[in-house]
FIGU-941245 format. One line per field, with one value per residue (C-alpha): residue number from 1; residue in one letter; y, x, z. Coordinates in steps of 0.001 Angstrom, whole numbers, plus 500000, padded with zeros to 6 digits. Each point is the difference from the previous one (the first is absolute). Layout:
REM residues N
resi = NUM / ...
resn = A / ...
Y = Y / ...
X = X / ...
Z = Z / ...
***
This chain:
REM residues 449
resi = 1 / 2 / 3 / 4 / 5 / 6 / 7 / 8 / 9 / 10 / 11 / 12 / 13 / 14 / 15 / 16 / 17 / 18 / 19 / 20 / 21 / 22 / 23 / 24 / 25 / 26 / 27 / 28 / 29 / 30 / 31 / 32 / 33 / 34 / 35 / 36 / 37 / 38 / 39 / 40 / 41 / 42 / 43 / 44 / 45 / 46 / 47 / 48 / 49 / 50 / 51 / 52 / 53 / 54 / 55 / 56 / 57 / 58 / 59 / 60 / 61 / 62 / 63 / 64 / 65 / 66 / 67 / 68 / 69 / 70 / 71 / 72 / 73 / 74 / 75 / 76 / 77 / 78 / 79 / 80 / 81 / 82 / 83 / 84 / 85 / 86 / 87 / 88 / 89 / 90 / 91 / 92 / 93 / 94 / 95 / 96 / 97 / 98 / 99 / 100 / 101 / 102 / 103 / 104 / 105 / 106 / 107 / 108 / 109 / 110 / 111 / 112 / 113 / 114 / 115 / 116 / 117 / 118 / 119 / 120 / 121 / 122 / 123 / 124 / 125 / 126 / 127 / 128 / 129 / 130 / 131 / 132 / 133 / 134 / 135 / 136 / 137 / 138 / 139 / 140 / 141 / 142 / 143 / 144 / 145 / 146 / 147 / 148 / 149 / 150 / 151 / 152 / 153 / 154 / 155 / 156 / 157 / 158 / 159 / 160 / 161 / 162 / 163 / 164 / 165 / 166 / 167 / 168 / 169 / 170 / 171 / 172 / 173 / 174 / 175 / 176 / 177 / 178 / 179 / 180 / 181 / 182 / 183 / 184 / 185 / 186 / 187 / 188 / 189 / 190 / 191 / 192 / 193 / 194 / 195 / 196 / 197 / 198 / 199 / 200 / 201 / 202 / 203 / 204 / 205 / 206 / 207 / 208 / 209 / 210 / 211 / 212 / 213 / 214 / 215 / 216 / 217 / 218 / 219 / 220 / 221 / 222 / 223 / 224 / 225 / 226 / 227 / 228 / 229 / 230 / 231 / 232 / 233 / 234 / 235 / 236 / 237 / 238 / 239 / 240 / 241 / 242 / 243 / 244 / 245 / 246 / 247 / 248 / 249 / 250 / 251 / 252 / 253 / 254 / 255 / 256 / 257 / 258 / 259 / 260 / 261 / 262 / 263 / 264 / 265 / 266 / 267 / 268 / 269 / 270 / 271 / 272 / 273 / 274 / 275 / 276 / 277 / 278 / 279 / 280 / 281 / 282 / 283 / 284 / 285 / 286 / 287 / 288 / 289 / 290 / 291 / 292 / 293 / 294 / 295 / 296 / 297 / 298 / 299 / 300 / 301 / 302 / 303 / 304 / 305 / 306 / 307 / 308 / 309 / 310 / 311 / 312 / 313 / 314 / 315 / 316 / 317 / 318 / 319 / 320 / 321 / 322 / 323 / 324 / 325 / 326 / 327 / 328 / 329 / 330 / 331 / 332 / 333 / 334 / 335 / 336 / 337 / 338 / 339 / 340 / 341 / 342 / 343 / 344 / 345 / 346 / 347 / 348 / 349 / 350 / 351 / 352 / 353 / 354 / 355 / 356 / 357 / 358 / 359 / 360 / 361 / 362 / 363 / 364 / 365 / 366 / 367 / 368 / 369 / 370 / 371 / 372 / 373 / 374 / 375 / 376 / 377 / 378 / 379 / 380 / 381 / 382 / 383 / 384 / 385 / 386 / 387 / 388 / 389 / 390 / 391 / 392 / 393 / 394 / 395 / 396 / 397 / 398 / 399 / 400 / 401 / 402 / 403 / 404 / 405 / 406 / 407 / 408 / 409 / 410 / 411 / 412 / 413 / 414 / 415 / 416 / 417 / 418 / 419 / 420 / 421 / 422 / 423 / 424 / 425 / 426 / 427 / 428 / 429 / 430 / 431 / 432 / 433 / 434 / 435 / 436 / 437 / 438 / 439 / 440 / 441 / 442 / 443 / 444 / 445 / 446 / 447 / 448 / 449
resn = M / A / D / P / V / G / E / A / D / K / S / G / L / R / L / D / F / D / R / R / L / R / L / Q / F / R / G / S / T / I / T / S / D / A / G / L / L / P / Y / R / E / L / D / D / T / L / G / L / T / D / T / G / A / E / R / L / A / D / A / R / T / G / K / N / G / R / H / R / L / A / G / L / L / R / Q / S / V / F / G / R / L / A / G / Y / E / D / V / N / D / A / E / R / L / C / R / D / P / A / M / R / W / V / V / G / D / R / A / I / T / G / F / A / A / S / A / S / Q / M / G / R / F / E / T / K / W / L / S / R / P / E / N / L / A / A / L / A / D / L / P / G / Q / W / I / D / K / V / H / Q / R / R / P / P / K / M / I / V / L / D / M / D / S / S / E / S / P / T / Y / G / E / Q / E / G / S / A / Y / N / G / H / F / G / C / T / C / Y / H / P / L / F / V / F / N / Q / L / G / D / V / E / R / C / A / L / R / S / G / N / V / H / S / A / D / G / W / H / V / L / L / E / P / V / V / A / R / Y / R / G / T / V / K / R / L / Y / F / R / G / D / A / A / F / A / N / P / E / M / Y / K / F / L / E / A / D / G / V / G / Y / T / I / R / L / P / A / N / N / I / L / Q / N / R / I / A / Y / L / L / K / R / P / V / G / R / P / P / H / E / V / R / R / Y / Y / A / S / F / H / Y / Q / A / Q / S / W / N / K / P / R / R / V / V / A / K / V / E / W / H / P / G / E / L / Y / P / R / V / G / F / I / V / T / N / L / A / R / P / A / E / R / V / V / A / F / Y / N / Q / R / G / T / C / E / Q / Y / I / K / E / G / K / N / A / I / K / W / T / R / L / S / C / R / T / F / A / A / N / A / V / R / L / Q / L / H / A / L / A / Y / N / L / G / N / F / M / R / T / L / A / M / P / R / S / V / E / L / W / S / L / T / S / L / R / E / K / L / I / K / I / G / A / K / V / V / S / H / G / R / Y / V / T / F / Q / M / A / E / V / A / V / S / R / Q / M / F / A / D / I / L / S / L / I / A / R / L / R / V / P / P / A / P / A
Y = 500046 / 503219 / 502606 / 502152 / 503256 / 499050 / 499700 / 496303 / 501039 / 503148 / 500354 / 503102 / 499732 / 501292 / 502212 / 499336 / 503805 / 501408 / 497311 / 502588 / 499662 / 497498 / 498846 / 498701 / 499148 / 500179 / 499916 / 500257 / 503066 / 501872 / 501021 / 501418 / 501487 / 501940 / 502752 / 497871 / 500771 / 503941 / 498060 / 497787 / 503236 / 501254 / 496942 / 500114 / 503582 / 499462 / 496509 / 498099 / 496762 / 499550 / 501138 / 497669 / 496888 / 500735 / 499729 / 496680 / 496618 / 497520 / 496649 / 498339 / 497411 / 498334 / 501297 / 501991 / 503083 / 500858 / 503468 / 502057 / 500752 / 503961 / 498706 / 497893 / 502718 / 502466 / 497566 / 499501 / 503950 / 501307 / 497172 / 501063 / 503651 / 499184 / 498343 / 496351 / 499028 / 496086 / 497902 / 497890 / 503423 / 499350 / 497316 / 502844 / 502727 / 497998 / 500520 / 503798 / 502107 / 502952 / 497464 / 498213 / 503613 / 500557 / 497000 / 500323 / 497721 / 496557 / 501147 / 502355 / 497516 / 496880 / 500032 / 501493 / 497591 / 497503 / 499710 / 496869 / 501922 / 502913 / 497888 / 498687 / 503210 / 501644 / 496991 / 498229 / 502248 / 503277 / 498290 / 498946 / 502238 / 501800 / 500708 / 501156 / 502353 / 501271 / 500797 / 501560 / 502477 / 500878 / 502720 / 502185 / 499336 / 501102 / 503140 / 500693 / 500164 / 502513 / 501977 / 499882 / 502178 / 502006 / 500163 / 500845 / 502365 / 498716 / 496166 / 499469 / 496331 / 498421 / 496751 / 498202 / 496392 / 498457 / 496763 / 497380 / 497765 / 496168 / 497397 / 496736 / 498319 / 502512 / 499660 / 502633 / 501093 / 500821 / 501668 / 503400 / 501538 / 503537 / 499397 / 497323 / 497417 / 497460 / 501761 / 500784 / 503282 / 501667 / 503331 / 502641 / 503193 / 502667 / 503585 / 503012 / 499258 / 496938 / 497371 / 496806 / 500403 / 496596 / 497306 / 496759 / 497127 / 499038 / 497357 / 501124 / 500146 / 501875 / 503637 / 502949 / 501135 / 496460 / 500191 / 503742 / 500270 / 497583 / 501637 / 503593 / 499884 / 499057 / 503080 / 502167 / 498977 / 500648 / 503594 / 500478 / 503064 / 500152 / 502362 / 503196 / 498964 / 496693 / 499741 / 497221 / 499721 / 497063 / 499168 / 498923 / 496568 / 501223 / 502001 / 498313 / 501075 / 497838 / 501749 / 503497 / 499069 / 498638 / 502938 / 502490 / 498143 / 500701 / 503574 / 499114 / 502490 / 497933 / 500420 / 496826 / 499673 / 499566 / 497926 / 502409 / 499026 / 502051 / 501987 / 501242 / 500622 / 501816 / 502299 / 501355 / 499980 / 503754 / 499306 / 497010 / 502239 / 500793 / 503750 / 502404 / 501313 / 498634 / 496662 / 501460 / 499004 / 499574 / 497652 / 501687 / 498982 / 500360 / 498988 / 499607 / 499022 / 498555 / 497539 / 496475 / 496902 / 496899 / 497120 / 498147 / 503261 / 500958 / 503708 / 502504 / 500475 / 502530 / 499569 / 501916 / 499802 / 500820 / 500447 / 500349 / 500848 / 499023 / 501095 / 497700 / 498023 / 499804 / 499208 / 501149 / 498280 / 499888 / 498801 / 500013 / 500062 / 499465 / 501566 / 501554 / 502762 / 503638 / 501050 / 501884 / 497449 / 500702 / 499384 / 496762 / 498622 / 500822 / 498718 / 496745 / 499834 / 499891 / 496444 / 499068 / 499919 / 496876 / 498258 / 501273 / 498355 / 496822 / 500197 / 500709 / 496639 / 498066 / 501363 / 500658 / 497577 / 497074 / 499718 / 497895 / 497110 / 498026 / 496506 / 497701 / 497208 / 500805 / 503169 / 500640 / 499811 / 502611 / 501796 / 500425 / 500824 / 503066 / 501096 / 499778 / 501915 / 502415 / 500521 / 500418 / 502373 / 502202 / 499825 / 501248 / 502747 / 501159 / 500588 / 502154 / 502123 / 500298 / 499683 / 500874 / 503580 / 502452 / 499483 / 496700 / 499866 / 499047 / 497105 / 496731 / 497006 / 498504 / 502633 / 499537 / 496511 / 500455 / 502867 / 499735 / 496485 / 498438 / 501595 / 497791 / 499554 / 498012 / 498938 / 500109 / 498666 / 501219 / 499071 / 502374 / 501028 / 499058 / 502469 / 500182 / 501772 / 501147 / 500980 / 503584 / 500405 / 501143 / 500529 / 502322 / 499802 / 503240 / 498634 / 497055 / 502179 / 502088 / 496844 / 498977 / 503390 / 500165 / 496423 / 501178 / 502647 / 497510 / 498012 / 500570 / 501477 / 497489 / 500434 / 501980 / 497834
X = 499955 / 501406 / 500793 / 496882 / 501995 / 501884 / 503275 / 500608 / 500695 / 501711 / 500329 / 498242 / 496557 / 500547 / 497475 / 499157 / 498771 / 503559 / 502840 / 501975 / 497406 / 500680 / 497597 / 501611 / 498183 / 501843 / 497505 / 502337 / 501714 / 497044 / 496908 / 496677 / 499103 / 502931 / 497429 / 499270 / 503379 / 498438 / 497208 / 502215 / 501891 / 496485 / 499420 / 503068 / 499924 / 496510 / 500774 / 496762 / 500698 / 502331 / 497228 / 497870 / 502436 / 500231 / 496207 / 499686 / 500801 / 502353 / 498965 / 502794 / 502170 / 503124 / 501530 / 496913 / 501311 / 502370 / 498428 / 499062 / 496292 / 500735 / 501391 / 497008 / 497532 / 501951 / 500044 / 495957 / 499470 / 502632 / 498974 / 496188 / 501203 / 501903 / 496913 / 501103 / 496592 / 500613 / 502110 / 501057 / 501981 / 502353 / 501701 / 501277 / 500376 / 502108 / 502843 / 499196 / 503064 / 497436 / 497877 / 503040 / 501335 / 496472 / 499954 / 503303 / 502248 / 500690 / 498011 / 502694 / 502446 / 497592 / 496348 / 496747 / 497605 / 498479 / 496375 / 499844 / 501156 / 497680 / 497211 / 500761 / 500467 / 496850 / 497631 / 501345 / 502055 / 498170 / 496389 / 500449 / 497474 / 502792 / 501786 / 496921 / 498799 / 503661 / 499540 / 496670 / 501765 / 503069 / 498471 / 498940 / 503621 / 501717 / 497750 / 501130 / 503602 / 499158 / 498046 / 502971 / 501907 / 497182 / 497400 / 496553 / 497681 / 496874 / 498978 / 496984 / 498889 / 498020 / 498571 / 498666 / 499708 / 500969 / 499722 / 502836 / 498478 / 500707 / 500135 / 500388 / 499211 / 501442 / 498972 / 497615 / 499146 / 496437 / 497629 / 499518 / 496830 / 501020 / 503337 / 498306 / 502913 / 501661 / 502441 / 501256 / 499049 / 503042 / 499296 / 502355 / 501005 / 502067 / 501211 / 500066 / 503256 / 499034 / 501753 / 497947 / 499690 / 498698 / 498171 / 498425 / 498862 / 496215 / 497864 / 498449 / 496267 / 500441 / 498263 / 502546 / 500237 / 500320 / 503110 / 500295 / 500475 / 503030 / 501429 / 499641 / 500574 / 503685 / 500634 / 498031 / 501700 / 503406 / 499485 / 498051 / 501681 / 502901 / 497940 / 498022 / 497092 / 499072 / 497059 / 498217 / 498241 / 497757 / 497179 / 496414 / 501142 / 501583 / 496764 / 499270 / 499464 / 502956 / 502334 / 498742 / 500288 / 503767 / 500944 / 498503 / 501418 / 503446 / 499497 / 500453 / 498151 / 498015 / 498202 / 497874 / 497572 / 496443 / 497412 / 497019 / 496708 / 496405 / 500672 / 503283 / 498418 / 497049 / 502735 / 501298 / 496566 / 500496 / 503271 / 498420 / 497634 / 501490 / 501134 / 497657 / 500763 / 502199 / 502078 / 503483 / 503154 / 502182 / 499660 / 497943 / 501106 / 498172 / 500770 / 497843 / 501287 / 497614 / 499809 / 498528 / 499635 / 499418 / 498185 / 503152 / 502183 / 500183 / 500089 / 499317 / 503106 / 500736 / 498874 / 501287 / 498132 / 501146 / 497369 / 501363 / 498198 / 501511 / 499191 / 498028 / 498742 / 496533 / 500553 / 502960 / 502969 / 499603 / 502383 / 500254 / 502922 / 499963 / 502885 / 500828 / 502258 / 499039 / 500902 / 497679 / 497961 / 501979 / 503358 / 498707 / 498898 / 503284 / 502152 / 497689 / 500414 / 503873 / 499581 / 499810 / 503688 / 499826 / 498364 / 503046 / 502363 / 498328 / 500036 / 503959 / 500397 / 498099 / 501983 / 503311 / 500449 / 497465 / 498744 / 497106 / 502050 / 498973 / 500344 / 500999 / 497641 / 499470 / 498786 / 502832 / 502643 / 497884 / 499681 / 503779 / 500372 / 497460 / 502204 / 503131 / 498539 / 498971 / 503676 / 501151 / 497368 / 500797 / 504009 / 499290 / 497668 / 502654 / 502345 / 497375 / 499335 / 503219 / 502621 / 498817 / 501378 / 497284 / 500158 / 498539 / 498402 / 496888 / 500724 / 498160 / 501156 / 499553 / 502143 / 502599 / 500158 / 500497 / 502364 / 501892 / 500100 / 500165 / 503573 / 502385 / 503610 / 503256 / 501553 / 503914 / 501792 / 503440 / 501892 / 498632 / 496578 / 497369 / 498728 / 496790 / 500259 / 496453 / 498297 / 498863 / 496746 / 496753 / 502033 / 503189 / 503005 / 499006 / 496450 / 501343 / 502453 / 497023 / 498237 / 502918 / 500392 / 496363 / 500613 / 503159 / 497782 / 497776 / 502939 / 500160 / 503537 / 502016 / 500113 / 503080 / 502738
Z = 499939 / 499158 / 502699 / 500476 / 499514 / 497116 / 501607 / 498683 / 496250 / 500049 / 496311 / 498290 / 497638 / 496551 / 498234 / 496254 / 499218 / 500909 / 500706 / 502030 / 503121 / 502677 / 502549 / 503602 / 502988 / 503338 / 502547 / 502960 / 498766 / 498529 / 501756 / 498892 / 503390 / 501233 / 501065 / 502831 / 501874 / 501083 / 501551 / 501790 / 501180 / 501130 / 501891 / 501624 / 501060 / 501512 / 501331 / 498477 / 499156 / 502919 / 502357 / 498171 / 500642 / 503678 / 500431 / 497902 / 501853 / 498368 / 500133 / 497809 / 501076 / 499011 / 496957 / 498678 / 501201 / 497106 / 499465 / 502868 / 500326 / 499259 / 496468 / 499342 / 500988 / 497749 / 497049 / 500543 / 500013 / 497430 / 497661 / 500379 / 499366 / 496886 / 498691 / 500963 / 501709 / 499872 / 502073 / 496608 / 498977 / 502848 / 497608 / 497997 / 502559 / 502218 / 497339 / 499280 / 501275 / 501059 / 502273 / 501244 / 501393 / 501420 / 501866 / 501206 / 502271 / 498172 / 496988 / 498588 / 499437 / 499181 / 499401 / 501608 / 501169 / 497369 / 498838 / 502619 / 502796 / 499232 / 499932 / 503376 / 501472 / 498745 / 500181 / 502868 / 502496 / 499216 / 500460 / 503481 / 502134 / 501958 / 496991 / 497956 / 502970 / 499810 / 496366 / 500508 / 502614 / 497547 / 497711 / 503057 / 501489 / 496693 / 499887 / 503735 / 498804 / 497346 / 502615 / 501977 / 497327 / 499063 / 502734 / 498460 / 501791 / 498571 / 498769 / 497753 / 499926 / 496953 / 500270 / 496814 / 498765 / 496767 / 498051 / 498965 / 497558 / 500307 / 497309 / 501943 / 503005 / 502481 / 503702 / 500935 / 496533 / 499206 / 497455 / 500773 / 498439 / 500258 / 497992 / 497928 / 500363 / 502269 / 502094 / 503242 / 501623 / 501653 / 502217 / 499953 / 502323 / 498319 / 501044 / 498104 / 498668 / 498604 / 502119 / 501131 / 503505 / 500450 / 497812 / 500542 / 497816 / 500049 / 498461 / 496766 / 501243 / 502982 / 500649 / 498747 / 503854 / 501626 / 502265 / 499988 / 503544 / 500111 / 497205 / 501305 / 503788 / 499684 / 497480 / 502199 / 503229 / 498181 / 499648 / 503301 / 501580 / 497332 / 497349 / 500670 / 497611 / 498689 / 497648 / 498340 / 496598 / 498786 / 497632 / 500852 / 500822 / 503172 / 500774 / 503382 / 503587 / 501485 / 497672 / 500887 / 504045 / 499360 / 498206 / 502320 / 502870 / 498922 / 498984 / 496193 / 497256 / 497639 / 496832 / 498874 / 497274 / 501188 / 497992 / 498996 / 501605 / 499689 / 503176 / 498619 / 496893 / 501528 / 502010 / 496635 / 498090 / 499449 / 498019 / 497773 / 498076 / 496669 / 499725 / 498387 / 496507 / 497027 / 500864 / 500731 / 497761 / 503054 / 503057 / 503402 / 503245 / 502869 / 503862 / 503089 / 503662 / 502719 / 502770 / 499845 / 502000 / 498536 / 502332 / 500505 / 501130 / 503725 / 499101 / 497279 / 497599 / 497491 / 495994 / 497370 / 496457 / 496710 / 496991 / 496349 / 497217 / 496696 / 496279 / 498519 / 502694 / 501424 / 503567 / 502337 / 501466 / 503631 / 502856 / 503568 / 502316 / 504007 / 501409 / 503557 / 498452 / 500444 / 496378 / 497775 / 498168 / 496716 / 501594 / 501624 / 496305 / 498745 / 502751 / 499337 / 496162 / 500352 / 501233 / 496225 / 499902 / 502221 / 497055 / 497945 / 502468 / 499766 / 496148 / 500319 / 502189 / 497418 / 497062 / 501186 / 502580 / 498775 / 503770 / 498522 / 498968 / 502869 / 498332 / 503175 / 500940 / 503608 / 501467 / 502383 / 497311 / 497981 / 502948 / 500221 / 496283 / 500535 / 503056 / 497854 / 497323 / 502066 / 501418 / 496579 / 499107 / 503077 / 499256 / 496670 / 501182 / 502590 / 497326 / 497937 / 502933 / 501651 / 497399 / 496688 / 498659 / 499369 / 496179 / 500379 / 503186 / 498189 / 498306 / 500873 / 501400 / 496415 / 498824 / 502729 / 499180 / 496213 / 500057 / 503153 / 501051 / 496622 / 499404 / 498083 / 501495 / 499338 / 503024 / 500420 / 502923 / 501267 / 502914 / 502359 / 498683 / 497361 / 497450 / 498250 / 496787 / 499594 / 496946 / 499989 / 497976 / 501969 / 503327 / 499477 / 502301 / 501505 / 501001 / 501533 / 501795 / 501328 / 501085 / 501989 / 501645 / 501108 / 501200 / 502011 / 501752 / 501777 / 501473 / 503871 / 500658 / 502074 / 503964 / 501288 / 501218
***
């Protein structure tokens, strides 16, 4: 069998259209993912994967400990960040020079973990209950590392669910009528910068808000007493009195979409009459604010209504928001509407990180995969929000992968150091230097001797 990276046969291939061209395949001296190295620099600066490895229980015995847990975790996270979401990809990645330097230790002079080693790591070791619980806490702990460098004055939490379609007999998958497919139904909590605060994999047929307290309570507890202002936004799935009481008890400001009913409609009946005169050519918006108490509520709460009349439409568009904020009604609606960015973050996770690839047989193994995808997403988002020059700070995670991570490089080894000779196409040397400079500013200075 030929070597998977083409090292068995070193002879070049010739092209007939121009015989002066020769193709050579040198898998151990050429990499297409040299852009992973600044991500590893950011990881080292913030102490992310090392922190993760400290939280994981190592159940390996005998000679199974060839690679440290930190190296295995890096290979899982960085591989997904570069677009290699399957364990089988490790068969080639274990020889890639960029990945070997990312993993570190013995991988630098040998190989990173093989597909079988990564398979055992993700489906056997990480799927143990104590390790799965530690993985669920890691996104928040990584965010805390960032906040130690840049303390936030305000945190806005957005909670939303999504679908991860399944195509086999995966444990826990079920048909979801809302999404119209057989799937898992994960739940996410994001902050206003797009970081995943916490996520959980759920069966496909559960309600959108199922398990919200288990997911949200640890996040709120982390910020209790550490930030001046904490806010929460959610759609109508999270409009329940237990949610309101939980947020009010912790002093969390909230805006949650409220399903319409006849009582609410009657309170704004004066806004639902078509305006007198010719139909306008622009959208007309009207706002109202009043107090309302449903039968299941323990007290009246403020409700903000928005009524929109659109050209060419016979009936208005009406929305209700329950809130404990004292802002004017128009500002409450504007603040709630910003939760639409949460859906964009989920879309980026699907497209750039492929976190819908949950193809293992057992539910626990797929839960591990979702957590690893979330860690890869957060690492990519940290790079975007902390270390990108102003000229490219709006790049999406997909653009960062295609333009920054996917940089080709030739590896030249010398006696004392190793040189990655980088291709300079989408990312120039100056931009690369700016990225490394921004990362260096995040590094904590050493303690005085």
